[in-house]
C-alpha positions as CSV (number, residue, x, y, z in Angstrom):
1,M,8.5,-60.1,87.4
2,R,12.1,-60.0,88.2
3,A,12.6,-63.3,86.3
4,N,11.1,-61.7,83.2
5,L,13.2,-58.6,83.4
6,P,16.3,-60.2,81.8
7,C,14.1,-61.6,79.0
8,R,12.6,-58.2,78.3
9,L,16.0,-56.6,78.3
10,A,17.3,-59.2,75.9
11,R,14.4,-58.7,73.6
12,D,14.9,-54.9,73.7
13,V,18.5,-55.4,72.8
14,V,17.6,-57.7,69.9
15,D,14.9,-55.2,68.7
16,E,17.4,-52.3,68.9
17,R,19.9,-54.2,66.9
18,R,17.3,-55.1,64.3
19,R,16.3,-51.4,64.0
20,A,20.0,-50.4,63.7
21,R,20.5,-53.1,61.0
22,R,17.5,-51.8,59.0
23,W,18.8,-48.2,59.2
24,G,22.2,-49.4,58.2
25,I,20.8,-51.2,55.1
26,L,18.8,-48.0,54.2
27,F,21.9,-45.8,54.5
28,K,23.9,-48.3,52.4
29,F,21.3,-48.2,49.6
30,L,21.2,-44.4,49.8
31,T,25.0,-44.2,49.6
32,L,25.1,-46.6,46.7
33,G,22.4,-44.7,44.8
34,F,24.3,-41.4,45.4
35,L,27.5,-43.0,44.0
36,F,25.7,-44.3,40.9
37,L,24.2,-40.8,40.4
38,L,27.6,-39.3,40.7
39,F,29.1,-41.8,38.3
40,F,26.6,-41.2,35.6
41,S,26.9,-37.4,36.1
42,V,30.6,-37.6,35.5
43,V,30.1,-39.8,32.4
44,A,27.5,-37.5,31.1
45,A,29.9,-34.5,31.5
46,F,32.4,-36.3,29.3
47,V,30.1,-37.6,26.6
48,G,27.5,-34.8,26.6
49,K,29.4,-32.8,24.0
50,E,29.4,-35.8,21.6
51,R,26.3,-37.8,21.6
52,T,26.6,-41.2,20.2
53,C,24.4,-41.9,17.2
54,I,23.7,-45.6,17.1
55,D,21.6,-45.8,13.9
56,K,19.7,-43.5,11.5
57,C,20.1,-40.0,12.8
58,T,20.9,-36.5,11.6
59,A,24.0,-34.8,12.9
60,Q,24.0,-31.1,13.6
61,V,27.0,-28.8,13.7
62,E,26.4,-25.2,14.9
63,V,28.3,-22.1,13.7
64,R,27.4,-19.2,16.1
65,G,29.0,-15.8,16.3
66,E,32.0,-14.5,14.5
67,I,34.1,-17.1,12.7
68,V,37.5,-16.3,14.2
69,S,40.4,-18.2,15.6
70,N,40.6,-19.0,19.3
71,A,36.8,-19.0,19.6
72,R,34.1,-21.6,19.8
73,A,33.1,-20.6,16.2
74,S,36.7,-21.1,15.0
75,A,37.6,-23.4,12.1
76,E,39.3,-25.8,14.5
77,H,36.1,-26.4,16.5
78,V,33.7,-26.4,13.6
79,I,35.8,-28.8,11.5
80,S,36.2,-31.1,14.5
81,G,32.4,-31.3,14.7
82,L,32.0,-31.8,11.0
83,Q,34.5,-34.7,10.9
84,A,32.8,-36.4,13.8
85,A,29.4,-36.0,12.3
86,F,30.3,-37.4,8.9
87,K,32.5,-40.2,10.2
88,N,29.7,-41.6,12.5
89,T,28.3,-44.7,10.7
90,G,24.8,-43.9,12.0
91,T,24.6,-40.5,10.5
92,K,22.3,-40.3,7.4
93,G,22.6,-36.5,6.9
94,V,24.4,-33.5,8.3
95,V,22.9,-30.1,9.1
96,V,25.1,-27.0,9.7
97,R,23.0,-24.6,11.7
98,I,24.4,-21.0,11.1
99,N,23.9,-17.8,13.0
100,S,26.9,-15.7,12.1
101,P,27.8,-12.3,10.7
102,G,31.1,-13.5,9.3
103,G,34.6,-13.1,10.4
104,S,38.1,-14.2,9.2
105,P,38.3,-15.2,5.5
106,V,40.9,-17.7,6.4
107,Q,38.7,-19.4,9.1
108,A,35.6,-19.3,6.9
109,G,37.6,-20.7,3.9
110,Q,39.0,-23.6,6.0
111,I,35.5,-24.5,7.1
112,Y,34.2,-24.3,3.5
113,D,37.0,-26.5,2.2
114,E,36.5,-29.1,4.8
115,M,32.7,-29.2,4.2
116,R,33.3,-29.8,0.5
117,R,36.0,-32.4,1.2
118,L,33.8,-34.4,3.6
119,R,30.8,-34.1,1.3
120,A,32.9,-35.7,-1.5
121,A,34.3,-38.3,0.8
122,Y,30.8,-39.3,2.0
123,P,28.6,-38.9,-1.1
124,D,25.6,-40.7,0.5
125,K,25.4,-38.2,3.4
126,P,23.6,-35.0,2.2
127,L,24.8,-31.7,3.8
128,F,22.3,-28.9,4.5
129,A,22.7,-25.4,6.0
130,V,19.9,-24.0,8.1
131,V,20.1,-20.2,8.8
132,E,18.6,-18.7,11.9
133,D,18.9,-14.9,12.1
134,V,21.9,-14.2,10.0
135,A,24.4,-15.8,7.6
136,A,26.3,-12.8,6.3
137,S,29.7,-12.5,4.7
138,G,31.8,-15.4,6.1
139,G,28.6,-16.9,7.5
140,Y,27.2,-17.2,4.0
141,Y,30.6,-18.3,2.7
142,V,30.3,-21.3,5.0
143,A,26.6,-21.9,4.0
144,A,27.6,-21.9,0.3
145,A,29.3,-25.3,0.9
146,A,26.0,-27.0,1.6
147,D,23.8,-28.9,-0.9
148,K,20.9,-26.7,0.1
149,I,20.4,-23.6,2.2
150,Y,17.3,-23.0,4.3
151,V,16.5,-19.5,5.5
152,D,13.6,-17.7,7.1
153,K,12.1,-14.9,5.0
154,A,13.4,-12.4,7.6
155,S,16.9,-13.8,7.9
156,M,19.8,-11.6,7.0
157,I,21.7,-13.1,4.1
158,G,24.6,-12.2,1.8
159,S,27.0,-9.3,2.4
160,I,29.2,-10.9,-0.3
161,G,32.4,-8.8,0.0
162,V,35.6,-8.2,1.8
163,I,36.7,-5.2,3.9
164,I,39.9,-3.9,5.4
165,S,39.6,-0.7,7.4
166,T,41.8,1.6,9.5
167,L,41.4,4.8,11.5
168,N,43.3,7.9,10.6
169,Y,44.1,10.1,13.6
170,R,46.9,12.3,12.1
171,D,45.0,15.6,12.6
172,L,44.2,14.6,16.2
173,L,47.8,14.1,17.0
174,G,48.6,17.5,15.5
175,K,46.1,19.2,17.7
176,V,47.6,17.7,20.9
177,G,51.2,18.4,19.7
178,L,52.2,14.8,19.0
179,E,54.0,13.4,16.0
180,A,54.6,9.7,15.2
181,V,58.3,8.8,14.4
182,V,58.6,5.5,12.5
183,F,61.6,3.5,11.5
184,K,60.8,0.8,9.0
185,S,62.5,-1.8,6.8
186,G,60.3,-1.2,3.7
187,K,58.0,1.3,2.3
188,F,54.9,-0.8,2.9
189,K,55.7,-1.8,6.5
190,D,53.4,0.9,8.1
191,M,50.9,1.3,5.2
192,L,47.9,1.0,7.6
193,S,49.3,3.4,10.1
194,G,46.7,5.9,11.4
195,A,49.3,8.5,12.0
196,R,49.6,9.5,8.4
197,E,47.8,9.5,5.1
198,M,48.1,6.4,2.9
199,T,50.0,6.9,-0.3
200,P,48.3,6.2,-3.7
201,E,50.6,3.2,-4.1
202,E,49.6,1.8,-0.7
203,K,45.9,2.2,-1.5
204,V,46.3,0.3,-4.8
205,Y,48.2,-2.5,-2.9
206,V,45.6,-2.9,-0.2
207,E,42.8,-2.8,-2.7
208,G,44.5,-5.6,-4.6
209,L,44.5,-7.7,-1.4
210,V,40.8,-7.0,-0.9
211,M,40.0,-8.0,-4.4
212,Q,41.9,-11.3,-4.2
213,S,39.7,-12.4,-1.3
214,Y,36.6,-11.0,-3.0
215,D,37.4,-12.9,-6.3
216,R,37.6,-16.2,-4.4
217,F,34.4,-15.4,-2.5
218,V,32.4,-14.6,-5.6
219,G,33.8,-17.5,-7.5
220,I,32.7,-19.9,-4.8
221,V,29.2,-18.5,-4.6
222,A,28.8,-18.6,-8.3
223,R,29.9,-22.3,-8.5
224,S,28.0,-23.5,-5.5
225,R,24.7,-21.8,-6.4
226,N,25.1,-22.3,-10.1
227,L,25.0,-18.6,-10.9
228,D,26.7,-16.5,-13.6
229,E,29.7,-14.9,-12.0
230,Q,29.6,-11.7,-14.0
231,S,25.9,-11.2,-13.3
232,L,26.7,-11.9,-9.6
233,R,29.4,-9.2,-9.6
234,G,27.2,-6.7,-11.2
235,G,24.3,-7.5,-8.9
236,V,24.0,-8.6,-5.3
237,A,27.7,-9.4,-4.7
238,D,28.3,-5.7,-3.9
239,G,28.4,-6.2,-0.1
240,R,24.6,-5.6,0.4
241,I,22.6,-7.5,3.0
242,L,19.5,-9.2,1.7
243,S,16.4,-10.5,3.5
244,G,15.7,-14.2,3.2
245,S,13.0,-13.4,0.6
246,D,15.3,-11.3,-1.5
247,A,18.1,-13.9,-1.2
248,Y,15.7,-16.5,-2.5
249,A,14.7,-14.3,-5.4
250,A,18.4,-13.8,-6.2
251,N,19.0,-17.6,-6.1
252,L,21.4,-17.3,-3.2
253,V,19.5,-19.8,-1.1
254,R,17.6,-23.0,-1.8
255,T,14.3,-22.3,-0.1
256,I,12.5,-20.1,2.4
257,A,11.5,-22.2,5.3
258,P,8.4,-21.2,7.3
259,S,9.0,-19.2,10.5
260,S,8.0,-22.1,12.7
261,L,11.2,-24.0,13.6
262,R,9.3,-27.3,13.9
263,V,7.9,-26.9,10.4
264,T,11.4,-26.0,9.2
265,R,12.7,-29.2,10.7
266,Q,9.9,-31.1,9.0
267,Q,11.0,-29.6,5.6
268,V,14.6,-30.5,6.2
269,Y,13.6,-34.0,7.2
270,T,11.5,-34.3,4.0
271,D,14.4,-33.4,1.8
272,L,16.7,-35.7,3.7
273,H,14.2,-38.5,3.2
274,R,14.1,-37.7,-0.5
275,D,17.9,-37.7,-0.8
276,V,18.8,-40.8,1.1
277,G,15.7,-42.9,0.6
278,S,14.1,-45.4,2.8
279,A,17.1,-45.9,5.0
280,V,15.9,-43.0,7.1
281,A,12.2,-43.5,6.6
282,E,11.7,-44.8,10.2
283,S,14.0,-42.3,11.8
284,E,12.7,-39.4,13.9
285,L,15.5,-37.2,12.5
286,L,14.5,-33.5,12.8
287,L,10.8,-34.0,13.6
288,D,11.1,-33.2,17.3
289,Q,14.6,-32.1,18.0
290,L,17.1,-30.9,15.5
291,T,20.0,-31.9,17.8
292,T,19.5,-35.6,17.4
293,G,23.0,-37.2,16.9
294,H,26.0,-35.0,17.3
295,E,25.7,-31.4,18.5
296,Y,28.5,-28.9,18.5
297,R,27.5,-25.5,19.8
298,E,29.7,-22.7,18.6
299,G,29.9,-19.4,20.4
300,V,30.7,-15.8,20.2
301,R,34.1,-14.0,20.5
302,A,35.4,-10.4,20.6
303,L,35.5,-8.4,17.4
304,L,38.4,-8.7,15.0
305,E,41.0,-5.9,14.9
306,K,40.1,-3.4,12.3
307,R,43.2,-4.0,10.2
308,E,42.6,-7.7,9.5
309,P,40.8,-8.7,6.3
310,N,37.2,-9.4,7.2
311,F,34.3,-11.2,5.5
């Protein structure tokens, strides 16, 4: 028995080392798997915002919230998405998905101009706008750049107009015994001051600024939707909000899509197929997920100051 004791001890040592080696291999595999997972997570974080379209896909650019500077729905962000969408060689069509009440006429105008420029630069890539809840004022301004506009019958569309507003608190200052003292370099420098009444000359000047933006807005809508400008001015271009059904009746939109988003996607896909032909016949496009290809989600920002021109 004593002679076998060293042998048993030796075997126990060997077995222990084998078990330790197995556990070591297991831990190495687990560590390697964790590192791979971490690596792909980091890569996904960098490329998640711009999904690569290899072949035959529809790019989507989203415009959500107010169209203002320093926001996710700013011209800078939306234009960046539009350029990436059109430049991708695998893109067969571009969808701008809109849910916006409007915003800055400058920002909306820049997006509109870039959409028209890209559409002309890539004539084989159709450009569609799909409206969710609302495309009003500057939101509709952007939609007008698309070849076709799809809306739901209950979507809020239109609000074709421009507004500048201010708050007059002169009487309130008088009640609390305060008076504004202003030193200015010119007669129009404080024309929107709430501490006093506007002069007739100032009102005429501000109205002229509003009408300049309004004229551009109405002209763009008339040209893009093939409408008579004078009839538009005398009709729905008075700032009113229209339902999707009424907007369709007024020829402000291309079609009323069914309320089912999947059916809406099928309808957009059908029009894309019709426009670009068999090149996209085998593509899934918008059948299951509208975000195939590039997706740029635009967000919401704080309201504009009252005194800025607003679509």
